[in-house]
MDAnalysis code that builds the backbone (N, CA, C; Angstrom):
import MDAnalysis as mda
import numpy as np

u = mda.Universe.empty(558, n_residues=186, atom_resindex=np.repeat(np.arange(186), 3), trajectory=True)
u.add_TopologyAttr("name", ["N", "CA", "C"] * 186)
u.add_TopologyAttr("resid", np.arange(1, 187))
u.add_TopologyAttr("resname", ["MET", "SER", "LEU", "ALA", "THR", "GLU", "ALA", "GLU", "THR", "ALA", "LEU", "VAL", "HIS", "ARG", "VAL", "ARG", "ALA", "GLY", "ASP", "ALA", "ARG", "ALA", "PHE", "GLU", "PRO", "LEU", "LEU", "ASP", "GLU", "HIS", "LEU", "PRO", "HIS", "ILE", "ARG", "ALA", "PHE", "ILE", "ALA", "LEU", "LYS", "LEU", "PRO", "VAL", "SER", "HIS", "LEU", "VAL", "ASP", "GLU", "LEU", "ALA", "HIS", "GLU", "ALA", "PHE", "ILE", "PHE", "ALA", "PHE", "ARG", "LYS", "ILE", "ALA", "ASP", "PHE", "GLN", "PRO", "GLY", "THR", "SER", "LEU", "ARG", "ALA", "TRP", "LEU", "ARG", "ALA", "ILE", "ALA", "TRP", "ASN", "LEU", "VAL", "ARG", "SER", "GLU", "LEU", "GLN", "ARG", "TYR", "ALA", "ARG", "GLU", "GLN", "ALA", "ASN", "LEU", "SER", "LYS", "TYR", "GLU", "LEU", "ALA", "ARG", "LEU", "ALA", "GLU", "THR", "GLU", "ARG", "HIS", "ASN", "ARG", "GLU", "SER", "ASP", "GLY", "GLU", "GLU", "ILE", "GLU", "ALA", "LEU", "GLN", "ASP", "CYS", "LEU", "ASP", "ARG", "VAL", "PRO", "ASP", "GLY", "THR", "ARG", "ARG", "LEU", "LEU", "THR", "MET", "LYS", "TYR", "THR", "GLU", "GLN", "ARG", "SER", "THR", "GLU", "GLU", "MET", "ALA", "GLY", "VAL", "LEU", "GLY", "ARG", "SER", "LEU", "GLU", "TRP", "ILE", "ARG", "ILE", "THR", "LEU", "PHE", "ARG", "VAL", "ARG", "SER", "GLU", "LEU", "ARG", "ARG", "CYS", "ILE", "GLU", "GLY", "LYS", "THR", "HIS", "ALA", "ALA", "ARG"])
u.atoms.positions = np.array([
    [-30.179, 29.625, 28.046],
    [-31.292, 28.723, 28.214],
    [-30.899, 27.427, 28.911],
    [-29.700, 27.395, 29.494],
    [-29.310, 26.152, 30.141],
    [-30.014, 26.006, 31.485],
    [-30.176, 24.746, 31.866],
    [-30.785, 24.476, 33.166],
    [-29.819, 24.903, 34.260],
    [-30.348, 25.510, 35.264],
    [-29.497, 25.881, 36.394],
    [-29.035, 24.600, 37.072],
    [-27.881, 24.652, 37.702],
    [-27.307, 23.460, 38.335],
    [-28.273, 22.863, 39.353],
    [-28.958, 23.730, 40.125],
    [-29.908, 23.208, 41.129],
    [-31.067, 22.489, 40.448],
    [-31.574, 23.069, 39.363],
    [-32.694, 22.450, 38.649],
    [-32.241, 21.129, 38.018],
    [-31.055, 21.121, 37.485],
    [-30.503, 19.904, 36.891],
    [-30.336, 18.821, 37.961],
    [-29.809, 19.196, 39.115],
    [-29.632, 18.253, 40.215],
    [-30.979, 17.703, 40.671],
    [-31.991, 18.563, 40.752],
    [-33.330, 18.124, 41.149],
    [-33.882, 17.122, 40.137],
    [-33.664, 17.393, 38.859],
    [-34.128, 16.457, 37.821],
    [-33.406, 15.116, 37.940],
    [-32.108, 15.141, 38.195],
    [-31.349, 13.900, 38.370],
    [-31.913, 13.106, 39.542],
    [-32.216, 13.767, 40.661],
    [-32.790, 13.076, 41.824],
    [-34.154, 12.475, 41.477],
    [-34.960, 13.198, 40.695],
    [-36.278, 12.672, 40.298],
    [-36.121, 11.429, 39.416],
    [-35.129, 11.468, 38.483],
    [-34.894, 10.304, 37.620],
    [-34.453, 9.124, 38.475],
    [-33.574, 9.366, 39.440],
    [-33.114, 8.300, 40.330],
    [-34.265, 7.716, 41.146],
    [-35.251, 8.550, 41.431],
    [-36.406, 8.105, 42.224],
    [-37.427, 7.353, 41.363],
    [-37.171, 7.279, 40.048],
    [-38.065, 6.513, 39.183],
    [-38.922, 7.342, 38.253],
    [-38.763, 8.664, 38.239],
    [-39.543, 9.539, 37.355],
    [-38.800, 9.655, 36.013],
    [-39.140, 8.770, 35.075],
    [-38.451, 8.749, 33.776],
    [-38.678, 10.042, 32.998],
    [-39.832, 10.699, 33.187],
    [-40.113, 11.934, 32.453],
    [-39.170, 13.073, 32.851],
    [-38.588, 12.987, 34.007],
    [-37.654, 14.024, 34.462],
    [-36.363, 13.996, 33.644],
    [-36.134, 12.917, 32.915],
    [-34.935, 12.828, 32.076],
    [-35.082, 13.645, 30.788],
    [-36.326, 13.863, 30.349],
    [-36.569, 14.577, 29.080],
    [-35.945, 15.967, 29.041],
    [-36.126, 16.807, 30.072],
    [-35.484, 18.135, 30.012],
    [-33.949, 18.043, 29.975],
    [-33.392, 17.038, 30.647],
    [-31.941, 16.837, 30.607],
    [-31.509, 16.454, 29.183],
    [-32.267, 15.585, 28.567],
    [-32.001, 15.188, 27.186],
    [-32.099, 16.392, 26.257],
    [-33.182, 17.166, 26.393],
    [-33.376, 18.335, 25.529],
    [-32.243, 19.348, 25.691],
    [-31.770, 19.503, 26.897],
    [-30.713, 20.471, 27.187],
    [-29.362, 20.044, 26.607],
    [-29.027, 18.768, 26.739],
    [-27.670, 18.328, 26.421],
    [-27.521, 17.637, 25.067],
    [-28.603, 17.211, 24.451],
    [-28.504, 16.480, 23.181],
    [-27.770, 17.266, 22.096],
    [-28.087, 18.543, 21.837],
    [-27.358, 19.253, 20.774],
    [-25.841, 19.295, 21.015],
    [-25.453, 19.517, 22.259],
    [-24.023, 19.576, 22.584],
    [-23.357, 18.216, 22.373],
    [-23.995, 17.152, 22.830],
    [-23.416, 15.804, 22.708],
    [-23.346, 15.392, 21.239],
    [-24.375, 15.712, 20.467],
    [-24.355, 15.408, 19.024],
    [-23.192, 16.137, 18.346],
    [-23.005, 17.416, 18.697],
    [-21.911, 18.203, 18.106],
    [-20.563, 17.616, 18.509],
    [-20.430, 17.239, 19.765],
    [-19.187, 16.631, 20.247],
    [-18.871, 15.355, 19.458],
    [-19.860, 14.501, 19.288],
    [-19.660, 13.246, 18.552],
    [-19.336, 13.537, 17.088],
    [-20.047, 14.485, 16.491],
    [-19.828, 14.818, 15.075],
    [-18.415, 15.328, 14.827],
    [-17.840, 16.036, 15.791],
    [-16.462, 16.509, 15.641],
    [-15.460, 15.353, 15.701],
    [-15.782, 14.348, 16.473],
    [-14.863, 13.212, 16.633],
    [-15.072, 12.147, 15.559],
    [-16.305, 12.022, 15.087],
    [-16.667, 10.944, 14.168],
    [-17.716, 11.483, 13.194],
    [-17.284, 12.175, 12.148],
    [-18.240, 12.857, 11.260],
    [-18.948, 11.924, 10.266],
    [-19.709, 10.990, 10.813],
    [-20.518, 10.089, 9.995],
    [-21.942, 10.240, 10.514],
    [-22.817, 10.862, 9.709],
    [-24.117, 11.303, 10.208],
    [-24.930, 10.219, 10.901],
    [-25.025, 9.035, 10.325],
    [-25.847, 8.011, 10.973],
    [-25.231, 7.546, 12.292],
    [-23.908, 7.601, 12.397],
    [-23.258, 7.220, 13.647],
    [-23.418, 8.295, 14.719],
    [-23.487, 9.544, 14.300],
    [-23.682, 10.632, 15.266],
    [-24.996, 10.403, 16.003],
    [-26.054, 10.172, 15.247],
    [-27.367, 9.946, 15.872],
    [-27.370, 8.675, 16.716],
    [-26.783, 7.624, 16.172],
    [-26.765, 6.339, 16.879],
    [-25.992, 6.426, 18.192],
    [-24.811, 7.037, 18.144],
    [-23.986, 7.123, 19.350],
    [-24.569, 8.103, 20.370],
    [-25.175, 9.184, 19.910],
    [-25.835, 10.108, 20.835],
    [-26.980, 9.383, 21.543],
    [-27.733, 8.611, 20.782],
    [-28.832, 7.829, 21.350],
    [-28.293, 6.848, 22.394],
    [-27.236, 6.126, 22.040],
    [-26.635, 5.162, 22.965],
    [-26.096, 5.849, 24.215],
    [-25.517, 7.042, 24.042],
    [-24.967, 7.766, 25.193],
    [-26.069, 8.123, 26.187],
    [-27.208, 8.569, 25.685],
    [-28.287, 8.953, 26.586],
    [-28.974, 7.734, 27.203],
    [-29.047, 6.650, 26.493],
    [-29.601, 5.415, 27.083],
    [-28.683, 4.951, 28.211],
    [-27.373, 4.969, 27.931],
    [-26.409, 4.573, 28.957],
    [-26.522, 5.499, 30.170],
    [-26.603, 6.809, 29.926],
    [-26.695, 7.783, 31.019],
    [-27.962, 7.550, 31.841],
    [-29.075, 7.276, 31.178],
    [-30.333, 7.025, 31.891],
    [-30.203, 5.794, 32.780],
    [-29.606, 4.735, 32.239],
    [-29.477, 3.490, 33.001],
    [-28.466, 3.622, 34.150],
    [-27.467, 4.463, 33.965],
    [-26.392, 4.595, 34.958],
    [-26.486, 5.917, 35.733],
    [-27.670, 6.531, 35.762],
    [-27.816, 7.838, 36.417],
    [-27.415, 7.769, 37.893],
    [-27.514, 6.595, 38.497],
    [-27.102, 6.435, 39.899],
    [-25.601, 6.650, 40.073],
    [-24.833, 6.472, 38.992],
    [-23.382, 6.661, 39.061],
    [-22.971, 8.133, 38.946],
    [-23.890, 8.980, 38.505],
    [-23.580, 10.408, 38.345],
    [-23.500, 11.073, 39.720],
    [-22.509, 11.925, 39.898],
    [-22.326, 12.659, 41.146],
    [-23.026, 14.010, 41.042],
    [-24.179, 14.170, 41.669],
    [-24.864, 15.475, 41.620],
    [-23.933, 16.587, 42.112],
    [-24.068, 17.732, 41.482],
    [-23.218, 18.863, 41.810],
    [-22.031, 18.971, 40.867],
    [-21.728, 17.901, 40.123],
    [-20.682, 17.958, 39.104],
    [-21.349, 18.240, 37.765],
    [-20.571, 18.388, 36.731],
    [-21.104, 18.743, 35.417],
    [-21.728, 17.531, 34.735],
    [-23.022, 17.571, 34.531],
    [-23.725, 16.511, 33.813],
    [-23.244, 16.475, 32.363],
    [-23.003, 17.649, 31.791],
    [-22.532, 17.709, 30.399],
    [-21.182, 17.006, 30.249],
    [-20.273, 17.233, 31.178],
    [-18.957, 16.582, 31.118],
    [-19.113, 15.071, 31.267],
    [-20.022, 14.636, 32.140],
    [-20.268, 13.213, 32.330],
    [-20.826, 12.592, 31.046],
    [-21.776, 13.276, 30.422],
    [-22.358, 12.798, 29.160],
    [-21.300, 12.769, 28.049],
    [-20.456, 13.800, 28.042],
    [-19.392, 13.866, 27.033],
    [-18.401, 12.714, 27.216],
    [-18.100, 12.341, 28.454],
    [-17.204, 11.210, 28.724],
    [-17.828, 9.905, 28.237],
    [-19.124, 9.760, 28.452],
    [-19.830, 8.571, 27.955],
    [-19.765, 8.537, 26.432],
    [-20.053, 9.677, 25.818],
    [-20.032, 9.759, 24.348],
    [-18.630, 9.465, 23.814],
    [-17.597, 9.995, 24.491],
    [-16.227, 9.757, 24.026],
    [-15.880, 8.272, 24.076],
    [-16.298, 7.592, 25.139],
    [-16.052, 6.146, 25.228],
    [-16.750, 5.400, 24.102],
    [-17.948, 5.808, 23.750],
    [-18.668, 5.168, 22.643],
    [-17.978, 5.456, 21.306],
    [-17.515, 6.690, 21.120],
    [-16.802, 7.046, 19.884],
    [-15.517, 6.229, 19.781],
    [-14.771, 6.160, 20.871],
    [-13.520, 5.391, 20.873],
    [-13.786, 3.920, 20.553],
    [-14.834, 3.359, 21.132],
    [-15.188, 1.960, 20.844],
    [-15.541, 1.781, 19.375],
    [-16.258, 2.722, 18.816],
    [-16.641, 2.643, 17.398],
    [-15.410, 2.745, 16.507],
    [-14.479, 3.637, 16.844],
    [-13.248, 3.765, 16.059],
    [-12.408, 2.492, 16.144],
    [-12.344, 1.897, 17.307],
    [-11.603, 0.646, 17.463],
    [-12.264, -0.477, 16.669],
    [-13.590, -0.544, 16.725],
    [-14.327, -1.557, 15.962],
    [-14.071, -1.379, 14.472],
    [-14.111, -0.122, 14.016],
    [-13.873, 0.164, 12.595],
    [-12.449, -0.221, 12.194],
    [-11.484, 0.092, 13.040],
    [-10.086, -0.251, 12.736],
    [-9.910, -1.766, 12.645],
    [-10.538, -2.503, 13.590],
    [-10.461, -3.972, 13.526],
    [-11.115, -4.493, 12.250],
    [-12.253, -3.926, 11.919],
    [-12.967, -4.355, 10.713],
    [-12.135, -4.093, 9.464],
    [-11.495, -2.930, 9.392],
    [-10.660, -2.611, 8.236],
    [-9.442, -3.526, 8.165],
    [-8.852, -3.832, 9.311],
    [-7.705, -4.744, 9.338],
    [-8.130, -6.135, 8.863],
    [-9.289, -6.586, 9.326],
    [-9.787, -7.891, 8.893],
    [-10.099, -7.898, 7.404],
    [-10.679, -6.807, 6.895],
    [-10.962, -6.719, 5.462],
    [-9.672, -6.744, 4.652],
    [-8.660, -6.034, 5.121],
    [-7.372, -6.027, 4.416],
    [-6.768, -7.425, 4.381],
    [-6.810, -8.124, 5.522],
    [-6.286, -9.489, 5.566],
    [-7.075, -10.384, 4.619],
    [-8.386, -10.226, 4.618],
    [-9.235, -11.038, 3.736],
    [-8.905, -10.751, 2.273],
    [-8.774, -9.469, 1.925],
    [-8.458, -9.100, 0.543],
    [-7.109, -9.670, 0.115],
    [-6.118, -9.612, 1.002],
    [-4.803, -10.173, 0.680],
    [-4.883, -11.689, 0.491],
    [-5.644, -12.342, 1.354],
    [-5.794, -13.797, 1.227],
    [-6.504, -14.153, -0.072],
    [-7.550, -13.407, -0.412],
    [-8.285, -13.660, -1.662],
    [-7.394, -13.394, -2.868],
    [-6.600, -12.340, -2.807],
    [-5.695, -12.012, -3.906],
    [-4.666, -13.131, -4.097],
    [-4.104, -13.611, -3.000],
    [-3.129, -14.703, -3.080],
    [-3.791, -15.960, -3.647],
    [-5.008, -16.247, -3.204],
    [-5.735, -17.417, -3.707],
    [-6.032, -17.273, -5.196],
    [-6.444, -16.082, -5.610],
    [-6.739, -15.834, -7.025],
    [-5.479, -15.976, -7.870],
    [-4.370, -15.423, -7.381],
    [-3.106, -15.538, -8.122],
    [-2.679, -16.997, -8.247],
    [-2.812, -17.755, -7.145],
    [-2.460, -19.171, -7.179],
    [-3.340, -19.914, -8.175],
    [-4.629, -19.629, -8.127],
    [-5.570, -20.276, -9.059],
    [-5.246, -19.894, -10.503],
    [-4.939, -18.605, -10.723],
    [-4.618, -18.157, -12.086],
    [-3.353, -18.842, -12.604],
    [-2.354, -18.978, -11.723],
    [-1.125, -19.663, -12.145],
    [-1.426, -21.112, -12.515],
    [-2.254, -21.768, -11.703],
    [-2.603, -23.160, -11.993],
    [-3.383, -23.268, -13.291],
    [-4.390, -22.391, -13.464],
    [-5.208, -22.491, -14.672],
    [-4.441, -22.010, -15.900],
    [-3.512, -21.032, -15.718],
    [-2.683, -20.612, -16.849],
    [-1.823, -21.771, -17.327],
    [-1.272, -22.514, -16.384],
    [-0.450, -23.666, -16.745],
    [-1.266, -24.708, -17.489],
    [-2.493, -24.954, -17.021],
    [-3.382, -25.907, -17.691],
    [-3.717, -25.429, -19.098],
    [-4.017, -24.137, -19.215],
    [-4.390, -23.590, -20.525],
    [-3.212, -23.618, -21.495],
    [-2.017, -23.340, -20.995],
    [-0.837, -23.364, -21.872],
    [-0.589, -24.789, -22.366],
    [-0.691, -25.747, -21.473],
    [-0.536, -27.144, -21.887],
    [-1.594, -27.529, -22.919],
    [-2.840, -27.107, -22.663],
    [-3.931, -27.422, -23.592],
    [-3.689, -26.743, -24.940],
    [-3.231, -25.481, -24.920],
    [-2.947, -24.762, -26.166],
    [-1.867, -25.485, -26.961],
    [-0.809, -25.880, -26.278],
    [0.283, -26.567, -26.970],
    [-0.209, -27.867, -27.602],
    [-1.027, -28.615, -26.860],
    [-1.572, -29.857, -27.376],
    [-2.472, -29.597, -28.583],
    [-3.297, -28.544, -28.484],
    [-4.198, -28.208, -29.595],
    [-3.416, -27.724, -30.815],
    [-2.358, -26.943, -30.586],
    [-1.531, -26.463, -31.701],
    [-0.826, -27.616, -32.415],
    [-0.450, -28.638, -31.665],
    [0.207, -29.793, -32.273],
    [-0.712, -30.503, -33.274],
    [-2.009, -30.330, -33.130],
    [-2.984, -30.993, -34.001],
    [-3.374, -30.156, -35.218],
    [-2.895, -28.901, -35.273],
    [-3.240, -28.008, -36.396],
    [-2.435, -28.436, -37.632],
    [-3.092, -28.521, -38.800],
    [-2.365, -28.879, -40.033],
    [-1.282, -27.853, -40.353],
    [-0.242, -28.294, -41.093],
    [0.912, -27.441, -41.378],
    [0.546, -26.137, -42.073],
    [-0.347, -26.146, -43.043],
    [-0.725, -24.931, -43.767],
    [-1.361, -23.904, -42.835],
    [-2.216, -24.374, -41.976],
    [-2.876, -23.481, -41.017],
    [-1.872, -23.007, -39.968],
    [-0.967, -23.878, -39.581],
    [0.061, -23.506, -38.608],
    [0.931, -22.384, -39.175],
    [1.175, -22.406, -40.498],
    [1.961, -21.345, -41.158],
    [1.263, -20.003, -40.977],
    [-0.076, -19.990, -41.128],
    [-0.845, -18.755, -40.914],
    [-0.647, -18.235, -39.486],
    [-0.767, -19.125, -38.519],
    [-0.617, -18.735, -37.115],
    [0.791, -18.217, -36.823],
    [1.792, -18.860, -37.405],
    [3.177, -18.421, -37.206],
    [3.374, -17.025, -37.772],
    [2.845, -16.803, -38.974],
    [2.995, -15.476, -39.592],
    [2.301, -14.405, -38.740],
    [1.120, -14.710, -38.248],
    [0.334, -13.721, -37.503],
    [0.908, -13.469, -36.108],
    [1.216, -14.543, -35.365],
    [1.541, -14.374, -33.948],
    [3.026, -14.453, -33.624],
    [3.807, -15.151, -34.400],
    [5.249, -15.204, -34.135],
    [5.964, -14.107, -34.906],
    [5.661, -14.010, -36.201],
    [6.295, -12.987, -37.033],
    [5.577, -11.644, -36.934],
    [4.402, -11.647, -36.372],
    [3.568, -10.457, -36.160],
    [3.331, -9.676, -37.457],
    [2.956, -10.395, -38.483],
    [2.649, -9.759, -39.765],
    [1.191, -9.327, -39.796],
    [0.907, -8.293, -40.541],
    [-0.475, -7.836, -40.698],
    [-1.200, -8.798, -41.637],
    [-2.520, -8.765, -41.593],
    [-3.299, -9.635, -42.479],
    [-3.064, -9.247, -43.941],
    [-2.819, -7.982, -44.203],
    [-2.535, -7.520, -45.569],
    [-1.231, -8.133, -46.070],
    [-0.204, -8.132, -45.220],
    [1.079, -8.724, -45.573],
    [0.936, -10.218, -45.844],
    [0.202, -10.862, -44.957],
    [0.009, -12.305, -45.093],
    [-0.691, -12.644, -46.416],
    [-1.686, -11.842, -46.765],
    [-2.413, -12.081, -48.020],
    [-1.458, -11.965, -49.208],
    [-0.573, -10.972, -49.174],
    [0.392, -10.776, -50.261],
    [1.378, -11.929, -50.352],
    [1.919, -12.370, -49.225],
    [2.908, -13.445, -49.200],
    [2.291, -14.769, -49.657],
    [1.068, -15.045, -49.207],
    [0.441, -16.331, -49.508],
    [-0.363, -16.318, -50.811],
    [-0.547, -15.141, -51.395],
    [-1.325, -15.034, -52.619],
    [-2.800, -15.333, -52.382],
    [-3.319, -14.971, -51.242],
    [-4.724, -15.184, -50.887],
    [-5.385, -13.832, -50.683],
    [-6.713, -13.852, -50.718],
    [-7.436, -12.596, -50.486],
    [-7.384, -12.237, -48.997],
    [-7.515, -10.962, -48.727],
    [-7.538, -10.460, -47.357],
    [-8.699, -11.107, -46.591],
    [-9.820, -11.236, -47.266],
    [-11.006, -11.851, -46.670],
    [-10.724, -13.309, -46.279],
    [-10.059, -14.049, -47.145],
    [-9.757, -15.456, -46.862],
    [-8.850, -15.559, -45.639],
    [-7.851, -14.690, -45.543],
    [-6.925, -14.693, -44.404],
    [-7.707, -14.446, -43.108],
    [-8.547, -13.411, -43.100],
    [-9.302, -13.049, -41.893],
    [-10.263, -14.167, -41.483],
    [-10.984, -14.712, -42.430],
    [-11.946, -15.775, -42.119],
    [-11.227, -17.023, -41.624],
    [-10.139, -17.374, -42.275],
    [-9.386, -18.570, -41.871],
    [-8.812, -18.389, -40.475],
    [-8.247, -17.218, -40.183],
    [-7.721, -16.958, -38.828],
    [-8.841, -17.027, -37.790],
    [-9.989, -16.461, -38.137],
    [-11.134, -16.506, -37.224],
    [-11.522, -17.954, -36.925],
    [-11.615, -18.758, -37.977],
    [-12.003, -20.167, -37.802],
    [-10.964, -20.943, -36.989],
    [-9.699, -20.698, -37.248],
    [-8.638, -21.401, -36.520],
    [-8.664, -21.005, -35.043],
    [-8.806, -19.708, -34.764],
    [-8.858, -19.253, -33.375],
    [-10.073, -19.844, -32.663],
    [-11.211, -19.873, -33.347],
    [-12.417, -20.462, -32.753],
    [-12.206, -21.935, -32.448],
    [-11.593, -22.638, -33.383],
    [-11.335, -24.067, -33.204],
    [-10.352, -24.291, -32.051],
    [-9.318, -23.460, -31.959],
    [-8.359, -23.567, -30.862],
    [-9.038, -23.288, -29.508],
    [-9.898, -22.275, -29.469],
    [-10.614, -21.932, -28.237],
    [-11.463, -23.122, -27.779],
    [-12.202, -23.733, -28.715],
    [-13.031, -24.895, -28.374],
    [-12.162, -26.061, -27.884],
    [-11.061, -26.264, -28.544],
    [-10.146, -27.340, -28.164],
    [-9.595, -27.107, -26.752],
    [-9.138, -25.902, -26.467],
    [-8.579, -25.558, -25.157],
    [-9.653, -25.703, -24.070],
    [-10.836, -25.162, -24.332],
    [-11.918, -25.247, -23.346],
    [-12.287, -26.700, -23.083],
    [-12.323, -27.508, -24.139],
    [-12.622, -28.913, -23.968],
    [-11.598, -29.615, -23.079],
    [-10.331, -29.275, -23.290],
    [-9.269, -29.917, -22.499],
    [-9.251, -29.416, -21.058],
    [-9.440, -28.129, -20.850],
    [-9.381, -27.589, -19.480],
    [-10.620, -28.004, -18.688],
    [-11.785, -28.074, -19.337],
    [-12.981, -28.517, -18.618],
    [-12.912, -29.996, -18.299],
    [-12.323, -30.759, -19.182],
    [-12.186, -32.198, -18.958],
    [-11.218, -32.461, -17.807],
    [-10.215, -31.575, -17.639],
    [-9.215, -31.743, -16.581],
    [-9.805, -31.432, -15.212],
    [-10.851, -30.658, -15.174],
    [-11.454, -30.265, -13.876],
    [-12.407, -31.289, -13.473],
])
């Protein structure tokens, strides 16, 4: 069902003479092949349609550059290949830029985290210095000696409930103290 070379050449001459409708049979004949060619090189469905469309627009505008008697399909395929190559290059540049951006953001986040960690550690130390000795003993047993709440209750002669509630209150108070100091520093 392909157009004979003479018929194709006649259609090209009509398009060059200003008959835009003469391009339709050329489009109908070659579009499936060009779409398949693009899909093999760049299997992204929306890009296949977009690049095929761009290839035929370019071919229509540059039909004067086509050499009648040569393969129109090969000429269209060359146009499509240039568009595919440009898209791949654009994508590679975009990915490289995204990678650079991600690395820069990661470095910035790490720097910020180091700065805020230092602020929080200083604030924690300052807040811990203000904790009464009895409460500090609870914190030492829990976080330095890593004792269970059951063990702590036995050693201190307190109920398990009292240990848990007191630790909760102390941690809440420390959190408020730290947040107050770090927000005030900003």
